[in-house]
Steps between C-alpha positions, in 0.01 A plus 500: 500500500786727529755644746331635832707816496399573131136435584518735801649776293237454243236526758655833617487633154127407464430655839667830406303491177177459696433143365425352851353177376816416292720601793309247735544233236867556468556508877287176551721319235813631655401362837443154350860495368670682794662298782698782666330629818612858461396518147161356589450765765557773230265336261227467756545860603467618139193285439348641817532853342310377199220363712484829685442668161236239416344569844524121573601571864475152641742370229728803577505413868587137427783592259646764735486249791694253301769749416522595871524132583815487289639827611351643818675843444348557154372853556311514163313184552407617864366833368309335212346250739412798726323668201304185415401441856373850529283453201362183653400697809759317719631815654664355804710265282587774249603713794739230620661471155554876451634516851780253409567704188541820714731313736725392210495847336410742768539820269281369226211756479264276311531233775451765777199651332338164438576413870321804628212465259436147584530568878224772458277271301523218751413738785197631300408143421521400875276801601252404234502126580463552870242776491173362632289603194735315267505188728126497514457530129764239449337248718164538324673479150645158611177374660287584205737380241370167373837379373695586823634189681338377828791576725524859405125539547506350848792731589305808366187402686685461841687828447163672424351359829797610702486846340127548584570432873706822506292819513712670223496195289125449540438870409717476186307189392174680547611824315646305213161342385587194722140407590400465134821303432423270793143449372653393164699242687183375664332473155770260378327237710826343601509411869854631572421831320184549701675425819776744427241775417294429816790496723626833350168663550512387868830670550362816334190506725689435831492797736387756246132603511481722201682246273293215626177686421628593152582141430175370624325742258736429208494123522149464649381286785319255263828448311686425816230257607508333162877437550447353846217283361745309279566133582859553611580494875809715469325773303202498733721540803703792325171675410369459858828668613435785245152549654646498843762761408222718349289459809785584746600810303140628480427434870795660659820323375613832343647747748634748256381868510328599175456866610251684274446183285365313809136572410557326166604169659343489843149350415571141405152374637358457143787277387492295807121441467556406133766245596289360780198445267718351230653242746152411622396442138802281445425250777183380343601531128532165304769656281734550780750221576530338841828669563352841410209433729727413785685818465175707479379349826853550663487866407153533667607319797802721545359844419120507581482409879653742751852400588466667840199412718508855641420638150135593499486558124386161355312653196694275266375185677138617494534600131654149424221327693225694298662454163696183523392267787283281268791476247729367776239254604477385149866411504458307830215299358671380183521118461782417266365160419191657344479653151505863432696613797729792550881424436660449853832399656542278803509810721219711349209404728703518819626848410133597444399355843792694669368824320141445627644450848693822485214701369264366783760563765535863363128577579453740797146451605215235520291654223801470262550136596127431472508647134800273413304190629189603309685530181660153554154362595333649203775357264473146650125493472515606134721210421315227673277326245361146561466462125846614414767301697798686362352838634448335837863370507614852429294613809650234722865575385431866560417416868822291517686819387326705769580243758866525413468887519262687732389180687231679682322577168542146365397344827170702499426383147564128589262545787211612274220250447565246222874581444632224715237259370610591140864418588397161635289433192791582269722262698257225374501620141628269211703779350856514636529871475175540729660278765828677475358850551267389775773312693730809473219722633425268798890510581507870506164525688619283798766737614306603817497239782131514536437431118771222503305334781180523294684342200642229734142408598355532147769500235777255593294202366442690177866583452593137580250384242640730234858397584420131473286503197654761260758390253609859433814578692433874503181435687637230717781727634264794574260266690805377700596867568146558626549200745842636592352838589222352708727266669730786613222727632625452862833669415807381688285411803577137565158450681297638220563247228195475261577170358605173639860417602722442198248647250677826448831318438326294227382813334836661515668193354266518200572866454875437498447219250323746269742772565800281387327371195633685191244354280230723658496859379626769737158672537363173643815424710459843652183364688718235662691796671164654594423183677829482669459861614199394705619159618847624623317643800541142620855438633498135384432622140778767541760236598392266219523777243851620595614138495382479131782696322351438150172656606676802650713547190182479285325761692800732471512449126128580459565813729760616240250455208309755303183418691523734808168413638681222687702739704253538791458121532865445507558773759221351715663157493841638588362698792337183636815296447719754688233579755557870436136593554388708813457260802262590780669498843349223713460624863494198736244651732252555217562145383404369836196730503389373159538132608294570808229663293522212251600725208728403214870560567737532195748222490857511348600217277812324630668556155445875525776517758831698445722207399247376235469854352876530482526173299226615259683816443827323412318277258324805328843668461663183353199466246566860369236702662698823473518507125130447486433781750723733306298436180166535695596844636535616144144400418251737335427774742122460502523130577770545764267657748612647840375188679705272270805729556457458877486127483815499281679716761392263775643212309826690444528574868448140608765395244759748646465369856815293487816717420652212315219501241537880429800440249271258298224755500740776371644274238162426345392866482311518829661830611384681174154349522439621854558870422162567314320303782653725760395822310147410389208312652324473839676655802536158650652358174741786467626438861548139452688554158716770673571256783619228251704765320674595822575140584675465155672839511651409845696205375550556121733713280257784401642522153423134430163484676367827351698571180516833329268791618283255688730525800375858564139381499567270786591772747149665544323162595765434744480833668123455521562204739686724740184679612393450859175334408682209339606185686842459676600227247420726204699782660801276556512336147457849337783643703728199413400545124573874518835440670614278220391738238657800672822323509482431115535855338490873558199528261299269722605692806385826352165342384446381867549855623270646239228252587518633864624173647733668760224601753361158497830328539607733785165432666582127505838571653298575821306168459479285817540184289868433477490344160314806349725729678814316370369487138408871506847594636669279236291677222603842638874380502467435124324827437752744668738485205242693300569881487139586563494292816824656624345843440218416729733396773683822466186715546481680834227412757467122440622206705565256217866453580426481869267209430786301334727580794239375741455182310862420517445453882220241456554150628443330159845449350369498140311826569821663647696394181224644263490831687872527529545425133249765413686752707839401360379534142306835543792662694755388243281639216418837677771643721276765641306218674813400698477826690129458541551149642742618771221732630253213487721265689535753787128486557448131440399427863217750497397380157496137590239578783293699251532204249362255751218740587412525123483127473266469791274777364489321161413164641 
């Protein structure tokens, strides 16, 4: 083909003549013949110049790189690659090349000018790239581009959500036509796009009343409801959160001062009313999915009844009862086995019952309660039709829903003439669905001891007959649960057994058998746990159950399932097994008096004594009860009622009794699970959860037991146990827990001071009980390294330092060491206190007499 040098020279001539294609051809032929590395570098560099002329920048970069590989100091190749990279938009790489050129030839004006120009362009690009407006537009471009790859879309969606959570970012999205673009994302119909759009809207509505109102009007309440109605659990949950963010912003979640514009955004009552009516419409709409219905009910449960019993404005509750009570009753009455029913999940009807209960509890006077009962009565009567069995079943199932909610209302309906007879008649029906609904209603109706006694007299034979004759497992297990409930009507009183000796154990054995059978669907197996929840009042049944590890594990697995209606039954079973229910104190004198007057005296079962309880606790821990409890605590807020939370707190407290078990509890997430129980629920439940937290905090590494920011949430529940109205054991464990945490970090010590723990701790340093006094002094010993605590000791007119000096003279050696340690640390940290201490020591004898006097006054 020719000599490579000759071909190179020919290529140079063609280049100078402007014949670029011929020049490229010559250079390409020369490279095929050339074997010399240096010559190859020159030819690649020349062909790179041709590609620059042809605006083929990728080829130019490739050739220049090959030339540089052969000769790293080839300044022409470096500069030509810089030019090509700049044209390709890779300014940072181009800048590096020209930087090397300027280093090799520092006086070359072309290189210096290019260096400055590229530097300025890079800065401008960075400013543009990182400006919020550009980022927002960029993200929407990526999300709405059909050809963009999935990974980039996911990243853009996440970035948009994060940006919306910042006030500045949310405002930029809003100002840059973001709401319209988000609606375009929803219209794609793709679940991931809808989720990203809804979550972004939630961020934009959080804590900003004006923006939330604008978004509600731009998107429309009906549109948001239609999104929540989709048959996608994740989307329904995200949309529920969007509604909650809107509600919080419109009802006081926004604290910013709008000044003159306040009048434009203050009145949100119309929007709130529109949302409430839309949610009520959703719960009885056939087009709404089960997940959407659940979330509509959850929103009503959370936002309609007054959160504070002292709040007298319950207008939302009255409005909901007038406009939506019958719709909620309709949900309760659905029988999934019948045709033409509303789409439901496993949890829907229980959530509806919880909502009914909260609405009824929120009523303030008898006329309001009477109106509630009248509406329910009217609804039930309208559904009972002897000629239409399906409608009658709906009525009976509605009563079941009321019995699980406002029991008083359901109980009054059961007591009406003909209702009980109808239930009994349905039990004898040939249709399986009739029997199933009737048996469930009987189970719920026999909650009260008096009614249980009535059923024992009149209904046991009926349930036994159903149990023996039916071949349908679903009916058989419900009949068994009815028998279980009736058999446990005497509670844990050994002397009030309703059935013959051994009968409850046989019932429990059958329940365990069904519970462990994976061939039976979970909804049916749930009823086996319902049966055990009643039967475990009997100590023999408790012991047999905890001996059956397979049954316990099966129950825990069901507790972790999607069906959260099981949570209450599992909690009841665990409370019974751990004997963590309230026990009446038996006064011997009253027992003797009762025997003398031939009255019934409650008897304790031999297996309800302490050593049996401890064994049961150990077996529950071994079977994995903590992981199940941790999942149950995260259950849907409507299903996890305050009463259920209290039961879970009771179980946790029983499990933490032995310090050796607390490490196991922490390892399975028990520490984290206890925090929400200590912050929300009944007062008794919060105290018990706080007590369990204190026991864990006293012996565990706080960073492991309560990882991340959770550690700071633990302090307030522990401080609440220091109040004088709490028991001594609660005071003691709380002080030990706070001592451990105060010794862990300065941030925790500052948090303790901010939460006003110091006065409570100092108060316990005067305590008569030696253990509590020691624990309080040890806690103060760990706190004195905090600057804020030292400042308080330096203040004039207080005897804080004097108290530590006095405690050094106590008889208890451990107390002396704790007080002396506190003095040593605080005086080492603050020299001024050394002088103050000398004055304190001089008056110790007088102070000691005063100290003794104060103790006498206190006790």
